[in-house]
N, C-alpha and C positions, 0 to 999 in steps of 0.2 A: 504494500500500500504506500502511495506517495504521501508527502506532507500535505499536498493540496487536497487529496481525497480524505485525509484525516481532519480536515477543517483548520489546519494551521498553515501559516505562511512558510514556504520553503526556506531553509537556512543554508548558508554557504558551508561547505565541508572544510573545516580547518585542516591545515597541513598536518599530515601524520594521522588523521582520523580515518577509520574504515568507512567506505561508502555505505555499508549496511547499517551504520549506527543510526541513520535517519529513520529506519523502520521500527525502532524501539522508542519508547517514551522515557528513557532513562535521562537523568539530569545531565545536560551537556557540559556542566561545569565539574563533573566528577568522572574520573577514570574508574569505571566499574570493573574491577578485576576479580570479583567474587561471585561469578555466576553459579559456582558450585553449591553455595549455601542454600539458596532458595530459587534459583533460576531467574529469568526475566522474560516477560511475555511480549511478543511483537504487537504493535498497534492493531494490525489486521485481525489477530486472534482475539484480542480484547474486544474489538468491535463485534465479532461473531458471538462472544459470550454475552455481551450486552443485549444482542438481539434475542438470544435464548432466555435470558433473565426477564426481558420484557414480555415474552410469550408466556413464561411461567406465571408471572404476576397477573396477566390478563385472565387466566383461568387455571388456578392452581390444581384443582381436582382433576380436570381433564389431562393436564400435563403430567402430574405425578402418578395418577392411578391408572388411566387408560393408555397413555402414550409412552410412558417412560420405559416399561419393559422392552417394547419393540425397539426403541431408540438405543437402549443400552446394547441390545443384540447387534444393531447396526454398527455401533462403535467397535464392539469386539470383532466383528467381521473385517474391519479395517485394520485394527491394531494387531490381531492375531498373525496375519501374514508378515507384518513388519517385524514381529518378534520370533517368527518361526514356530508358532504355536497354533494348536487347534483352538479356535475362538471360544468354544464352550468350556475349555479348561481355564479360562480367565475369569477373575472376579475383580470388581472395582473396590478400591479402598481409598481413603483420603491421603494417605502417605505410606511410605515403605515401613515406617515404624509400626503403624497399625497392622500391616501385613505380618510383620514379625510377631507381634503380640497375638494375632489370631492363631498362627501356627503353634506357638508355645502353649497357648491355652487349650489347644486341641489334643495335646499329648497326654498320655496316661503315665505319669512319672511317680517315682517313689524313692525312698531311701536306697542307696546303692547305685542308682542310675547316675550317669555322668552326661553333662552337656559340654561341648567343646567349642571354643572360639579362639581368637588370637589377640595379641596385644594391639592390633590395628583396628579392632572392631569399633564401630560407631558407639560413642558413650551411651546414647539413649538405648540402643539395643543391648549393650552389655548390662545396663541397669535392668532391662526386662529379663534377661537371663538370671541375674542375681535374685530378682524378686521371685521368679518361678522356683528357683532352687530353695529359697527360704521358705516358700509355701509348701513345697512337696518333700523336702528333705533330700533332693538330688544334689549332686556336687558339680560345681562349675570348674572346669579345667581350661586354663588359658595357655595356649602355645605361644612361646616367646619368639616372635618373628622380628629380626633386627631391622633397623633403619638408621643409617644407610645399609644397603645390601648389595650383593654382587650379582644376583640373578634369581631365577625361579626356584632353584634348589634351596635357597635360603627361606623360602616359604613352604615348599612341599615337605622338606625334611622335618622341621619342627612340628608341623601339623600331624603328619603320619606317626611321628614318634610319640605324640600325646594320646593316640588312640589306645583304648583298652577294651577288654571284653565287656565292660560296663557302659561304653559310650553309646548313647541312644541317638544323639543328633549332633551335627556340626553346623554351627552358624558361621558362615564365611562371607566376606565381602567379595563382590566381583571387582569393584573399584573402591579402594579404601578411602574413608573420608579424611582423616587427618593427614595421611601421608601420600594420598593421591596415586596409589599404585594399582596397576591392573594386575590382579592376581591370576595365576594360571588355573582358572576355575574349572575348565574341562578336565585337566589332569587330576585336580583334587577330587572332584565329584566322582570320577571313574575309580580312582584309587580307594576312596572311602566306601563306595558301593561294594567293591571287591572284599572289603573287610566287614561288610554287613552294616555299615553306618549310612544313614540317610543324611542329606545335606539340605539345609535351608540357606539359600543364597540371598544375601542382602545386596540387591542390585540397584540401590537408590540412585546411583550416578550413571549406571551403564546404558540405559536406553537412550539412543541418540549420540552416545559417545563412542561406543564400540559395537561392532556387529554382534547380534544375538540370534541364536537358534535354539530355542528352549526345548523343543521336542528332541533334538539331537543331544543336547546337554544332558538331559535325563535326571536333573536334580529333583528331589521330592517336592520341594517348594522353591519358588523364586518370586521375590517381590521387588518392584522397581517403581520409581517415580516418573511420571510424564511431565511434571512441572519443572524439572531441572533441564536436562539437555534436549528434551523434545520441545521445550518452550510452551507447553500448555499452561493454563492458569493454575494458580496455587490450589492444591487440594485434589490433584489428579494423579492417581497411582493405581497399580494393579497387583494382584496376587495370582500367580500361576501355580496350579496344583496338578501334579502328575496324575494321569487318569486313574491309576489303581489306588490312589490315596484320597480321591475326592469324597468318598463316603465318610472319611474320618475328619474332614476339614470343617471347622466351625468358625464363624466370624467372631471378632472381639466383642461385639454387641449382640445380644440375643433380642429378637423382636418378633414380629408377626409370622415370619416364615419358619419359626422353630418347629421341629418335628423330632420325635424319638426314632423314627424310622431312618436308617442309613441308606440313602439312595441318591443318585445324581440329581433328582428333582429337588431334594432338600438342599443340596449345595447351591443350586441356582436361587431357590426361594429365600434362603437365609442370607446370602451375600447381596442379593439385589435390593433387599429392603432391610436396613438396620435402623430405621427411624427417619423422621423428616430431616432432610438436609438439602443443600443446594447442589443438584446433580450437574449443573452446567460445566464445571471443570472437566468432568468425564466426557460430556457430549461435545466438547470443543476440541478433543484430541485429534479428530480427523482434520480440522482446520489448521491445527499446529503442524501436523505432518505435511499437509499440502503447502503451507506458507514457507517453511524452511526448505522443503524439498525442491521448491521451484526457484530458489535463489541462485543456484549454481547449475551449470549444464549437466553435471554428473549426478544431480539429485543428492539424496542422503549420503551415499558413499563418499561423494566429494566433500560434503559438509564435514563429515567426520575426519576425513584426511586433512582438510584445510585446518580445522581446529587443532588437531594433533600436532601438525607442523608448527602452528603458532605457539602452542604450549611448550614445545621443545625449544623454540626460539626464545620464548619468555624465560624459561628456566636458564638457558645459557646466558641471557642478558644479565639476569640477577646474579648468577654465579660469578660472572666475570667482574662485576662491580665489587662484589663482596670477597672475591678471591677464595672461593670454596669449590671443591670438586663436585661432580654429579653424585647424587645420593642413590641413584638406581640406574640400571641400563635403560637406554632409550626405548627398548621394546616393552618395557613395563610402564610406559607413560601413555596416557590417553589425552583428554582435553584439559587436564589439570596437571600441575607439577608442584611438588613441595621441595623447598630448599631449607635445610637446617641452618640457622644463623650462626655465624662465628661468635666467639666470646666477645662480649661488649666491654668497652673501656669502663673502669670504675667511675661512677658518677654520671655516666652517659644517660641520654634520654631513654634508651632501651632498658638499661638496668633499673632506672627509677620507675618506669611505668609498667613493665611486664607486658605480656601478650595483649590483654584486653585494652590496657591503656595505650599501648603503642598503636593498636588498630584505630583508636579514636584520634590519636595524634596524626596519623596518616590521613584520616578522613577530613580533618580540619585543613589539610593541605591539598585536598582535592583528589585523593586516591583511596578507593575502597578495596582493601585487601583483607585476607584472613590470616590471623596468627594464632598459634596454638602451643601450649606448653609441651616440650618434648625433651627427653634426656639427651641433649646434644651440648657442644661447648657453649653455645649461647643460651641454652635453656628453652628454646622455642624454635618453631619453624614457621615459614611463611608459605602459604599455598596460593598459587596464582591460577586463575581459570582463563581459558581462551574460547571466546564465542565469536561469531561472525562480526559483531559490532566492535571488537577490539582491534588494536593496532600496536605495532612494535614500540612506538614512541611512548606509549603508556607504561610499558614495563621498564623502559629506560628511566622514566621519572620515578617509578617505584624503587628501582635499584639505587638511584641517587639519594632518595629520602632515607632509605634503610641505612646506607653508609653514613649519612649524617647522624642518624639516631644512635648508631653503634659507637660513634666516635665521642670523645669527651670534649 
């Protein structure tokens, strides 16, 4: 969508800015380098959501009761092929964390059972694991995956070494949140299944960042966000359940579709209605797929390739300014990259403020980036995201500001 079609006057593209930046409604005075946290929705997709919301409010009963089931099926029919999945094996959830909680709540656990994850797990999902263990008496086992690391074996080795005869489930990230690593998820799922362990994949960042073929992957459960790299509105996510496990899957919220009978019909009824909510983020997923897929001649494969190349360029730019080596091989980088910060000078801005304060300090200077505590020389890492609206000059600015903050 052009600026004129959006009802705004077109603006000139500053030197060093991506031509695609005009398609988003992001603050032009801020270099937004943190797409990974919550995503950012193009104007055309927001307009489509506004249309759906207006239709919903004109006749809520007709929209939610009579028309919504068919519309959700239509979205699954579009999203399924994009994910390499049978559409009917997909259920919609508001975010990947809800998908994780739904699966954990569906398990019959008790004392002596073990749940496995890694030191790179998203903190919210690790909290969910800890809560379930506290409630059921199961034990949480955390595989120590290093960062920086040298390659896939530094992930596969610790995970498989942590498996025991009591391991009931492994919760593994496809793309890790703090460290922005693309885990060798296909190798892990296959190796764990050989050992009799099912995998719940936290794919919060993966859809739209890396190619996905869920049926071939064969994980028991896979949950991912559409509001991150697919650029759908906030609150759009999915849970994929392997066909043989569907009768055991229950949503995190029990509502009108509840039934004691284990059947595929129960799966659909329970997940499709968990109470009144705004379903327009899910219904807007096809518009998001179309909007970004049309921006480059090669469609979504080219979008992923371009974003990955920019993320690698961003990582190299920051590393060069800070004089630090790469923390992971290039093949384990997607559309985000994390750089452990070097030791800060005593009394420096970085030492004084810490990760959260330093993030605010950067924002005051027109750069939105994400910093996180990590056991590294500087005690934190910076994660940079690359989306079509970003450009190299923005990462150069980030590197300059970080160098200033680390100096005394």
